[in-house]
N, C-alpha and C positions, 0 to 999 in steps of 0.2 A: 283906259286900257281895255282891250276886249275881254269878255268873260272867258274863264277857263272851263273847257268842257267837263261836264260831270254826269254821271249816271244817276237817274232818278230811281233809287232802290225802293220801289213801291210795288204792291201787288198788282196795280193797274198797268204800269209799264214794266212788264215782267222781267224776271231775271233768268239768265241762261244757266242751267244747272248741268254740269258734266257728269255727275254721278247720281245714281238713283238706287233706292233700296226697297224694291217691291217685295212682297211676300211671294215667294216662288213655289208654285206647286205644279204638278203635271197631271194631265188627263190620262188615266190608264184603266180602262174598264177591266174588271176582274176576269171577264170571260174572253178576253182577247189577248193573244200572245203577240208582243211587239218587239221588234229589234230596231236599233237606231240605224238610220241610213248613213252609211259611212262614205258613200260616194255622192256628193251633192250634185243635184241637177245643174247647178251653176258651173260646176267644174268639168262636166262631161259634155264634149261637143256632140255626143250622140244621145243626150238626154231627151226624154220624151215628155209629152203632156202627162202621161200616167205617172211618171216619176215625180213630177212636180205636185200632182194631186196627192200622192202618197205622203210627201213631205208636209203638205198642208194638213192632212188628216192627223199627222203625228206632231204637228207644230207645238213647240214649248214656249214660243214668244212670237209676237207679231208687231212689226213696225209699219205704221200707216203714214203715208204722205197726207197732208191736210188739204191744201188748195187744189181744187178740181178733183179731189179724191174723197176725203171725208166730207168736205164742203163742196157745194155746187160751183163756187166761183173762185177767182184768184183774188185774195184779199188786197194785194198791192194795187191791182187794177181798180178795185172798188174804192180803195182809199184815194187813189189818184182822181177818180171821178168825183168823189166827195170834195176834194181840194181843187177841182176845176182843171185838172191836168191829164184827163183821160186820153186824149188823142196823142199826146206826146210820148206816152209810154207803152201803148198797146202793142206796137210792133216789136219793141224791145223785149217785152214779156214773151211774145210768141217765139222769138229767136232763142231766148234763154231756155225755155221749156223744151224746145226741139233739139237742143244741144248745139245750136249754130253759134252760140256766143258764150264766152266764159261767164259762169254764173255770178261770181263776185263782181266782175266788171259791170254786168247787167244790173245787179242790185244797187251798186254804187251810182250808176248813171241814172236809174229811175228815181232813187231817193234824192239825188241832187236836183232833179227836175221838180219833184213834188215838194221837197223841203217841208215835211209836215211838222207843225208845232205840237207841243205836248197837249195843248188844249184841243187841237184838231183831232188828234188821235183819240183823246178821251171822248170827244163828241161823236166821232165815228163809231166807237165801240157801243156807246149808248143808243145811237140812232139805228144801227144796223146789226142786230144779233146774227149769229152764224146761221147760214142756210145749210142744214145737214142734208147730205145726199140720201135719197130714199134707200132704206135697207141697211144703212150703216149702224143705226142704233141697235137693230136686231142682231147684226153680225157681232158687234162688240159685246153685247149681252151674252150671246152664245159662247164667245171666247171666255168671258169672265166666269160663266157657269162651269166651265171646265178648268178653272183655276189658271188660265193662261194669261200672263202679263201682256198688256197692250201699251205700246209707245206711240207717241206722235212725233215724227221726225220730219221737220219742215224747214224750208228756206224762208218761210213767212215769219211773222212776228209773235213773240211769246205773249205780249200783252193782249193780242187779239185771240190767240189760240187758247188762252186760259178758259174762256167761256165755252169753247168747244169741248175741252176736257171735262169741265164740270157737267155739261149736259150728258156726256157719255160715261160718267163715273170713272174717269181715268185720273189717277193721282197726278197732281201738278208736277211732281218731281219726275214724271215720265214724259215730260215735254222737252224736246231738244229743238230749239228754234233761235232765231236771231233776236237781238234786243237793240232798241233804238237808244241813242244818246241825245241829251238835250242840254242847252246852257241853262244857267240859273233863271234866266228870264223866260224859259220855255221854248226858245227858238231851237230849231233842229241843229244838231251838232255832229251827226254821223251815226254809224252803227258799230257794234263791237266786232271788229275784224279778226279777233282771236277766236270767235265762235266757229267750230268746225263746219257747221251748216251754211256758213257764208261762202264756202269754197265749193267748186264744182264737185270734188270728190268727198266733200265733208260728210254726206250721209253715210257713205261707206265707212268712214272713220268711226262714226257713232256706232254703227252696227258691229264693227270689229271690236270696239271697246266693250259693248254689252256682252258679246260672246266671251270675251276674255274674263270679264268681271263675274259673270254669273254662270258660265259653262253651258249656255244654250247649245243644243245639238241640232235642232231643227227650227232655226229662226227664219221666218218668212217676212219679206217686205212686200208691200202693196202700194202702187202708185201709178200716176199717169205720165210722168215726165222722164226725160233722159237721165236726170240725176237719180231717180228711183231705179231705173233699169240698171244703172251702173253700181248699185249696191250689191249685186250678186255676181261673183263673190265679193265680200265675205259672207253675205247672207247665204243660207242653204237653199233657198228658192225665192224666186220673184214672180209675182202675179201682176200683170199689167191691167190697169183699169181704164175703161173708155166710156164710162157712163155719163161723164160731163164733157170731156174733151178727148178726141182720138188723136194721139200723136203717132205719125206714121212710123217713126223709128221704133217706138215702143211696141206698137202692134206687130211690126215685122219680126222683132227679135225676142219678144217675150214667149216663153214656152207655153204659158197659159195666159190668155187675154180674155177678160170678162167685161161685159157691159152692165151687169146687174149684180149687186152684192148678194142677192138671194141665191145665186149660183154657188157662192162660197158657203153660205149657211147650209144649203142642201148637202154639199159635199161633206161637211163636218158631221152630218148625221149618219154617214156610212161607216161601217166598221173599218178601223185602220187595218192595212195589210202588213204582212211581215216586210220590213224594209229590205232594200237591196244592199248587199254587202260586197266588199272588194273581193 
């Protein structure tokens, strides 16, 4: 009889966690009078670059994409290369990240081609530590110094992203990512299709739940792909990132598109403005 699929509940092949409990504080300099922005730049067709920057300076939570944003590469492409399947999946990844293909269908197709075993994933993690994008460590540190919770919301794999979170001092419970499934003998058995981030609109679902659970009023998402762009709304602002990959749709529609994380660090140093109200 064939083996029954089972999840390997270990710290290495990570678990998808739908709830998190960070210690929530907010940055509020005593010499600055601030109001909450009640008209999100995402909801206003006439929103401006400056409105997005105001939301950024007032942010009370930040959700980062991981592949090609926090990290320089796409982990699934690198895993495919490690498993000798790079050519077969490169175009599928490109179509998925540009919004030309349903994300879950693209994820399923790529994983069915790669069919990574448990041991292959473990070996990949050990052989290829994350390549953090220049400036992201300083940006996350600046946010943490202000008491702003940081989340990693990714269509990638929890087991790989755990090391990213550790390097950036982000609690593992603040990771929202996909998890792989394996048979008892270690062969690939699929992925958890109940995870929100396995769906095209899944990142937006995670953002919506975070806002509902913790009452964030100025939640900002940052990423390079179409699934990141579509987090806003419910996110209060979206910042497109092109430091590793420039996606035409994202660059065209993002109110604020940056090529370097230092631009965001510098913006945080400015005094927050009084937010716009309805």
